[in-house]
C-alpha positions as a Markdown table, in Angstrom:
| # | Residue | x | y | z |
|---|---|---|---|---|
| 1 | Met | 196.1 | -124.0 | -75.9 |
| 2 | Thr | 196.1 | -127.1 | -73.7 |
| 3 | Thr | 192.9 | -128.3 | -75.4 |
| 4 | Asp | 194.6 | -127.9 | -78.7 |
| 5 | Lys | 197.4 | -130.1 | -77.5 |
| 6 | Ser | 195.3 | -132.5 | -76.3 |
| 7 | Thr | 193.0 | -132.8 | -79.1 |
| 8 | Leu | 196.3 | -133.2 | -81.3 |
| 9 | Arg | 197.4 | -136.1 | -78.9 |
| 10 | Asp | 193.9 | -137.6 | -79.2 |
| 11 | Glu | 194.1 | -137.3 | -83.1 |
| 12 | Ile | 197.9 | -138.8 | -83.1 |
| 13 | Glu | 196.5 | -141.7 | -81.0 |
| 14 | Lys | 193.6 | -142.6 | -83.3 |
| 15 | Phe | 195.9 | -142.4 | -86.2 |
| 16 | Asp | 198.5 | -144.7 | -84.5 |
| 17 | Glu | 195.6 | -147.2 | -83.7 |
| 18 | Leu | 194.6 | -147.0 | -87.3 |
| 19 | Thr | 198.0 | -147.5 | -88.5 |
| 20 | Glu | 198.5 | -150.6 | -86.4 |
| 21 | Thr | 195.1 | -152.0 | -87.5 |
| 22 | Met | 196.4 | -151.6 | -91.1 |
| 23 | His | 199.4 | -153.4 | -90.4 |
| 24 | Asp | 197.7 | -156.2 | -88.6 |
| 25 | Ala | 195.2 | -156.6 | -91.5 |
| 26 | Glu | 198.2 | -157.0 | -93.9 |
| 27 | Lys | 199.7 | -159.7 | -91.9 |
| 28 | Lys | 196.4 | -161.8 | -92.3 |
| 29 | Arg | 196.2 | -162.2 | -96.3 |
| 30 | Thr | 195.0 | -165.3 | -97.9 |
| 31 | Leu | 197.4 | -167.2 | -99.9 |
| 32 | Ala | 195.6 | -166.1 | -103.0 |
| 33 | Glu | 195.6 | -162.4 | -101.8 |
| 34 | Gln | 199.4 | -162.7 | -101.2 |
| 35 | Val | 200.0 | -164.1 | -104.7 |
| 36 | Ala | 197.9 | -161.3 | -106.1 |
| 37 | Tyr | 199.9 | -158.6 | -104.0 |
| 38 | Leu | 203.3 | -159.9 | -105.0 |
| 39 | Lys | 202.4 | -160.1 | -108.8 |
| 40 | Ser | 201.3 | -156.5 | -108.5 |
| 41 | Gln | 204.6 | -155.8 | -107.2 |
| 42 | Gly | 206.3 | -157.4 | -110.4 |
| 43 | Ile | 207.2 | -160.5 | -108.4 |
| 44 | Asp | 206.7 | -164.1 | -109.8 |
| 45 | Pro | 205.9 | -166.1 | -106.8 |
| 46 | Ala | 206.5 | -169.4 | -108.4 |
| 47 | Lys | 210.0 | -168.4 | -109.6 |
| 48 | Thr | 211.0 | -166.6 | -106.4 |
| 49 | Tyr | 210.0 | -169.5 | -104.2 |
| 50 | Ala | 211.9 | -172.0 | -106.8 |
| 51 | Glu | 214.9 | -170.0 | -106.4 |
| 52 | Trp | 214.8 | -170.3 | -102.7 |
| 53 | Asp | 214.3 | -174.0 | -102.9 |
| 54 | Asp | 217.4 | -173.9 | -105.2 |
| 55 | Asp | 219.3 | -172.2 | -102.6 |
| 56 | Lys | 218.5 | -174.3 | -99.8 |
| 57 | Gln | 219.8 | -177.4 | -101.8 |
| 58 | Asp | 223.3 | -175.7 | -102.2 |
| 59 | Asp | 223.8 | -175.6 | -98.6 |
């Protein structure tokens, strides 16, 4: 049974490492990739950033 537990722990460790790698990769998008991602989420980057600019002027 201890080998089953250690095997499970090893697999969980590998999974955690892969998850961390995926999160790191997401942080390193090019601008074009980020724009494409936002558009795929239904967000118009030009409109969203323009609204943020307007909000800053109101302050």
